N, C-alpha and C positions, 0 to 999 in steps of 0.2 A: 819671213817673220823672224825677228830677233828676240831672243829670250834672255833676260838678265835675272839671275837668281841671287838672293841675298838672305842673310839672317842666321847663317851657321855660326858655330862657336863651340866653346868648351862649357860643358854643364855637368853637374854632379848627377849621379844616378837618382832617379826619382824626380828630377827637375823637368822644366819645360823650355821649349824654344818654339818660335814661329818663323817659318821660312816664307819668303815672298818670291814671286816670279812675275816680272813685268814684261809684257809683250809689246813690241813696236813693229811698225812696218806691216806689210800684208794688207789684206782687205779687212776693214773693221766690221763689215757686215757678214763675214763668212763664219759659219758655225764651226768653231774649233773645240775639240776635246783637249783638255789639258791634264797632264799627269805628272806624278813624281815617281822617280826611280832612285835607287841607291846602289852604290857599289862599295863593298868593303874590300880591304886589301886581300888580294889572292882569291877573290870570289867573283862570280859573274854578276852583271848588273841585274837587279831584281825589281819587280814592280812593287810599289808602295801604295799608291792611291791614284784615282782618276775621277774627273768630273766631266760631265758632258757639257755642251756649249751653253745650255741654259743654267748650269750650276745646280740643278735640282736632283741629279741622279749620281750620287757618289758611290764609288766602289773601292774596297780596301783589301789589301793582302791580309790573310788571317793573322799574321804576326803583329799587325799594328791595329787591328780592329778593336774599337773600344778605347784606344789611347790616342790615336791620331784623327784629326778632322781636316778634310780638304774643303775649301770654299773658293768661290770665284766672284769677283767684282767685275762685271762686264764693262761698266762705265770706265773703270780704271784699267781694264784689260790686264788684270792681275789675278793670279791664283795664289792661295795661301795654303800652308800646311801647318796646322797647330799640332805640336807634338807634346804630349804629356806623359808622365810616368816613364821617362826615358831610362833605358838600361844599356849596359855595355854592348849588347848585340845590335843596338841602333847606331853604333859608331860607323860612319860611312861618309862617302862623298855623295851628296844628294843632288840629283839632276831634275830639272823640270823639262817637260817635253810637250809638244803640241802636234796635233794632226787634224786635218780637215775631216769632217764627218763624225761618225760614231766613235765611241771610245773603244780602246783596245787595252790589253794588259801585257802585250809583248813589246819589248823595246824596239824590235825591228819594224814595227808598224808605225813608228813615229818619224815624222819628217824634219821636225825642228827641235833643236836642243839648246838649252842654256849651258853655261860653262861649269856648273857645279858649285856647290857650297859645302864646306866640310863641317860635319857635326861630330864632335868627340864627346863621349860620355864617360866620365871617370867614376870608378867604383869606390 
């Protein structure tokens, strides 16, 4: 499975961005959970949000709950991350990831990774 992330950029604090992650290859009928992680300079990669294969059971890190929304379009094999009320602590390289089966929040449990898209929030 190949993942292509896009949508990052520079935004002012309080603004919004929508990230996209398109999957290709692999089995189209296989139930993949898809997630977003992020990594700020000098920090470890951290979980942001995940959605199961059906797209109906999202889970969020406490730091983004109520501000970020993850969604999935299975027909397009694409997962989205709508990010609202951004602040400087959201500045990071954002990665999408996929795994077969149930969702997980640890990055080591994911088999497939996109290349990352940079989000910079200016205060």
